[in-house]
N, C-alpha and C positions, 0 to 999 in steps of 0.2 A: 325425576332424571337429572335434575341439576342441582347444585349447590345453591341454595336460595339466598344468600347474602350477596352483596356486591360490593367491591372497593375499587379505589383507584391507586395506582403506584406510578412513579416517576421511571420512564424508560428512556435509555440511551437513543440517540440519533432522530433525525426529523423526518425522514423519507418514509414512505407506506413500505417500499420494498425492503429496507432495514429492518424496520419495526415487524414485518412478516417473518423474515428470517430469524430474527433474536427472539420473537415471541416462541415460534415454533422449536427454535432449539432448547429454550427454557422447559416447556411442556414435555417434550421428549426426555429430557432428563429427569424431570420429575415423576413421570409415569414409568420410568425405568427401562425405557428403550435405548438409552445409551448407557454403555458400561466404561469404565476407565480402567487402563492397563496401569501397572506400577509407575510407568514411566509419566502417566496423566493422572496422578491423584488430585481429587477434588479439592484438598487442602492448598494445593498450588494455585487454586482459581483457574481463571481462563488462560489457555494457552493457542497460539496460533495455530490453525490448520490448514488455511490458504489465505495467501500464498505462503510458502515455506521458504526460509527458516522464520520469517516474520513480515509483516506489511507495512510498518510504519516506513514513512521516507527517509532515506538514506541521503544525508548532507555531506558526508565525508569518508573518503575512503584511503587508507595510506599502507604502504607495504615496506617491511625492512630490506635490506640492500639483497638479502638473499632470496626475495621474490617469493617466499614461502608463507613467512610469517607476517600477518597483516590484521589490521583491524577495519571495521566501518561503523559509524554512529550516526545517529540520528533522532527522529523525532520521539518523545516520551521516554528519553533515556535510553533508548535502542543501543545496544553495543555488540557486535558481533565479532569473533575472533576465528581466523584460520590458520593452520599450520601447513597447508599443503598447495598454497598458490590460490586460495578461492573457490576451489573445486568442492570444499566441505565447510561449513559456519556453524560455529557454536555460539549461542547465546551467552552473555556475561552478565553478572549482575551489578549495576552501579548502586552507589550509596543514595542516589537522589533520582528519580524518576522526571527528571528534566530534560528538555530537549536539548540535545548536543550539536552544535554546528560545526564547529571546527577539529581538527586533529592532526598530530604531529607524531610520527613513530621514531623514537630515537634509535632502537635496535629491537631486537626481536623479544625482549623482555620489558622495556621501557617506551611508554606511551603517555601522551598529554592529550586531553580534550577539553575542549571550552564549551560553554552553551548561555542557556538563557538564564538572565538574573545572576550573571557574574558567576556562574558556576563553573569550577576548574577541577578536572578529576586527573588524578595520574596513578599510574601502575607501574610496579619494577618487578614483577613476578610474571609477566605473560598475561596478565590479566585475571588472574586468579583473584585478586583483590585490587580493587579500586578505591583510592583515597580522596576523600573531598579536601580540597586545599583553598585557603582564604586568599580571595583575588583583592577584597576590599574596595569593591565596586559592585552596585547592583545593577547594571547596565548589561544588556544582551551582549556577549561575547560571539563574535562571528567566524573568526579566523585566527590561528595561531602558527607561528612559526619559528624555527631555531637555525641560528647560525649554522652555515655548511662547515665551517671551521672549528666549530666550538659549540658542542651541544649542550653546556651548560647555561648558554646566552639564549634567550627566547622573548618572544613578542606575541601579543595577542590584542586584537582590535575589534571594537564595537560600535554601539550607539552612542549618538552624539559626541563623536570625536575621541571617543576612549580608547587609550593605549595604554598598556601594561607590561611591565617588564619582569623576568627573571635572570638571576645570574647563577643559579643552582639547580638547573635541570626542571624547574618548575616546582619546586617545594614550596617558594615564598615568592610573592609578587608586590611591586610597587607601580604606583600610576606615573605616567611620564605627561608633560605638559606638551599640548598641541594647539596649534593656532585656528581651529575649525571646530564647527559643533555640529557638522553632520554627520550622519551614520557612515562608519569605515566597515567594508565588508571583506575585505582581503588584505594580507599582508605579506611580504617576502623579504629576505635576505640574502644577499650574496655571500656576506661575511659577518663578522660581529660587529662591524662598522656601518656598511653600506645596506639600506634598506628602502623599502616603498610600501606606501599603504594606498589603497584607493578605496571610494566609497561613493554615496550618492551626489547626484548632481555634477558627476564629472570630477569630483574632488581627487586630487591625488598630491600626497605628500612622499618629500623624501628626506633622508637623514643620511649623514656621513660620519656621525659620532656615535653611533649606536644605540641613537633613540634620545640621546640627551636634549636635542633641539630637532624640530622638523621644520621643513618649510614647503609652503602650498606652491604647486607649480600651476601655471596659466594654461588652460587649455581651451581649445576651440570645440569644447564637447559639453554637451548639458545633460547627457544619458548617464544613468546610474553606471559605475564601473564595478564589477562584480568579482574578478578575478586577476590575480598578478602573479609574475613567474619570474626569475632570472634564469639565463642560460650561460652568463659567464659574468665576470666583474663589472661589465660595463653595458652589455646587452640584455634587456629586458622587454616584456610585453605585458600587456593589461588588456582585457575583455570586458565587455558591457554589453547594456541592452542594445537593442537595434543592429545586431553584428557587427558592433565596434570592436575593432582590434587595433590596438595603437603599439608603437614599437619605439623604444628608446637605444641609441647606441653610445650614450655619453653618461651612463650611470642615472637617467632619468632628469637629467638637468632640459633636455629638449625631447619633444616627442613628434612623431608623424604618424598620421592614420592610415592603415593598410585597406585596400579596397577589398571586400570578401563577396560582394554581389548577393547577400543577404541580409534580411531585417530581423531575422528571428533572434531573440535576446539570448546573449553567451553568458555562461554562469561560471566556467571554470577553464583554465588552460594548465598545461603542463608539457615540458620539452624532455626527451631521452638524452639528447644530446645538442650540440649546436646547430644540426641540420633537422632533425625529425622532432615534431611537434604536434599536439592535438588541443582541441578546444570544444566544449560540449555545452549544451543549453536546450532551450525549452523544444518540446515537440520531439525530444528524441536526435536532436541533430548533433553530429558530429563534423568538423572541419579538421583537416590535416594538412601538414605542410612537409615538404623535404628539402627546403633551398631556405632554411633558417628563418622561416616567417615572411618571405618577401610575397609568396603566393599561397592561396589557402584553396583546398577543394574539399566540397562534400563527400560525405561516407553513408551510404545507406545500413543504418543500424536496424531497420526494422521494428522498431519499437516507438511508441506513441508517449510514455512517461516522460518528463522533463530529466535530463541528464544533468544534476547539480554539481558532480564533482567528477573528475578525471585524473588519473594519476598513471604514468608509465615508469616501468622500471630500467628499459632499455629499447632500443630501435623495435623491437619485435612484440613485448611482453607488455601490456597495460589493462588497466581497470576502468569501469565507468560505472556510475551509481547515481540512482535519483528517487523519483516518487515511486509510489506503491513498493517499495522495499527492492527495486530492481537494481541488481548485480549482474555485471557484464564483463567479460574477458577476451582479451585479443591476443593472439600468439604470432599474427602475421603482420604487425605493424598499424593495424588498424582496419586492414581489408575487410575482415569478417570479425565478428563478434558472437562470442558462446554465450547465452544465459546461464547465470549461476543459480539463479532461484527458480523455485516451482510454482506452477499453479499461475494466476493472474488476479487482476481486480475485476473481471467482470460482475456487475451485481448478481448476487446469489439471492434467489427468490425463494426458495424451499429447499428443504432437506428431508429425507425420510431414512427412517433405519427400518430393517425387517428383523434384525437381532443385533445384539451389542457390538457386533464387527462388521455386518454387512450393511452398507448404508449408499444413498445416492444423493446428489445435490444437482438442482439446475438452476439456469439463470439467464441473463441477457446474452445476445448473440447467439442462442441456440448451445450454451454451455451445458455440458452434462459431465460431472465428476462422480467416480464410484470409489468405494472405501472396501477392504476386506480386513482392515485392521482397527476398527473402531474409530477410524478418522484420523490415526496417525500419520498416514499418508493418503494421497489421492491421485487417481488416475483420470487423465481427460479422456472422455470417450466421444468419438465422432456422431453427430447427432444428423448431419445433413440438411440442416435447416439454419437460418441466422436470424430469425424471430426469437423475441424474448419468450422463455419458457418459465411458467408460473408454478406448476406443481408437477410432483412425481409419486408414483405410488406401485409397490409390488404386491402382489397376492402371494408369491412365493419365492425362492432363490432365483427363479429363470424367468417368470412372467412379470412384466411392469408395463406402464403407462406413463407419459408425459404430455401435458397438454400446454398450450399458450397462447399467444397474440393470433388473431387473424384465423381463428377456428383450427389452429395446429393442433394435430393428436399424434403421437410418437407411440410406436409399441415395441418393445424388447422381448424376444424368447429365448435370448442369451446371458442373462444376468446383468442387462446393460451394456454389456461389450458392442453390440451392433442394435442399430434402431431402423426402423421402417416406417415413411409417414403414410397415415392412412388419409386416403381420399375421402372428403365428406361435403355435404352441401352447407356445412356450418361456417358462418363468415365472423360471428361474436367472437372478442376475447374470451378466452377461458383460463379460471384461474385455479379451479380446484378439480381433482379427480379422486376417485375411490372405487373399489371393487369388491364386491362381496363374496365372489367365487372368480374363477378364471372365465366365466362367460358372461355375467352379469356385472355391469358397472354403470358408473354415473359420473357426468361432469357439470360443472356451472361456471357461468361467466357472466358478461356485461349484458344489460338490458334484460334482466330476469330468466337469463338463460338457464335452463336445465335439460340435459341431454342425457339419455341411458341407451346402452347397449345389452343384446342377450347373446351376442356371438362373440365375445371376446376382443370387441372393438372394430369389428369388420364394417359393421353399420351401426350408423347412431341415429337416434329418434328423438324428437322435443316432447318435453312434459310441461303442459301448462302450468306456471306459477302466479298469473294474474298480478306480477308486479313488473316495474322496469328498473326496480334497483339492482344496483351491481352486487353480483352474488359472488363472494369472496372464495369461500371454502364449504366442503360438505364432508361429513363423517356419519359413520352408522356405529350405533352401539351393539347390535346384533343383526340378525338379518331381516328384521322388521322395522326397528326403530333407528331412523336418522333425522339429522338436522343439516340445514343451510343456513349460512349467515351471510350479511353483505351489508351494504350501505344502508342510511337511514334507518339504522337499528333494527333491520331486517332479520327475522329468525323465521324460518319455515320448517315445520316438522312433518313427519310421515310415520305412519303405524302400520302401514301395509307393504314394508318393503320397496317404497318408492314409487307405488302404482298412483298416489293421491298425495298432496300436499297441502298443509295448512298454516295460517299464519299463527304466530304465538305473541301474546298481548305482551309488549314491553315498553314502558315509558320512558322512552330515550330518543334521541337523535344521532347518535354516537355511529360511526362507521364501525362495524364489527368485522374484525380480520380473520380471525381463526376459530375453530371450534375440535376439540379434542376430548376422548372419552379415556377415563381412568379403567373403567369396567362397565359392565351392563347398566349399572344403575347412576354412576357418578361421571358427569362431563364439566367442562369448563369452555367459556367463551372470551376470547379477549378482544380489546377493541380500542379504539384512540382515546387519548388522554388517560391512558393507563387501565382502562375500565377492565374489570375481572368480574365474570357472572358464573 
């Protein structure tokens, strides 16, 4: 019934939850349960399915003056482009898969992005093609800014006091001398002469000669400063950790701290005009001001990922982005925000495909997703529970079951659109479920739990297993032969349709995560440290 040889391979990710989902996805694909459309050819490798359009953290979002054309950049070389104000995003291909931190949009066809290890990318054709430019530095570059009165003059800042300058729109760059070695996180210029750079340990530098020389300002701030912006030639703001907001009215020569009544780290700040501004930061916090930054008020954005970057085009329209690929838009001055990305980052514990197009996924906080397009798009389905769901199984297109923590058992008779919770006496965490027909099914879980039903899940009964091992998954090759696997290299076998179960001798101690059958004769078990049986 099993392939006799075993081997170990390296798997990405460290958590058991990640490995379970990764392993199951790989074996479903290997056994033909997943199909690929023309837009998702295997030759293109792995594509983001949840969240959409991708899930890497977004570090910067910027738009052209028309408020339609914009880009967002982030981890692992993520570049997204929109031509309709952010309601739809297309992924663009960078020449290097390096994390990008800073972004400047010069017009609807020209943009510059900077990132890790001195990477600088430019586009002059709307992002159809991005070119790698020589920065002549190896330091991480965190921010890039261009003069508002001359789009040829730009500056980028980064680790160890690095400041570089361009005078040809980002094609070539040269290093500038700075008086510090602390990391610089943000830079802004009011024109091609006056600029400010901020960074670690309250570092704040100013220049009035286009960056030829920089002067460090003495501040009563030791927190990292993470964002800076000008609202006119003289007035600028900087934000940082601990809810820090600083204001200058003399081009940076002197600064005063603004009371915010929060201690949350702020990461970005931007003004639509001299009165209306916003700041964003950790835990999804957004502050707004309507009096030129004298007072600030929190806005409930109803999101938890950190908002690393914020950009506003006018007093009404703005965008924010950050962790987990989150992109938001406001059209009423920040009073409410619309999520532009689909899905979420709740842990996905398991996926199950009945056909090449019809599938389901379950995860933390009662998350249930379904797809009818082979995974090209997913719909969130209400589960009615908030406990982690660890496994899902459908016997046909209508009837399915999901199990999870604290004995949770859900049943759907509508293809996963609606779910009902089954009341049982089971209290153990359940991690695996399978059915032989619409009436007869099995579930496994903690403390050697193995339960069965003969009435489609209305009632469940315990089967003795003579083990306290955590049973992870259960699968049947046919109506008679089944396997359950779990911790301490536990393998249980039945040859009578689940009436009795016996131990299978296996000389190991690994945690076994999953079991799948290719056909009635061939099955595979996968476990920790890359074990494959």
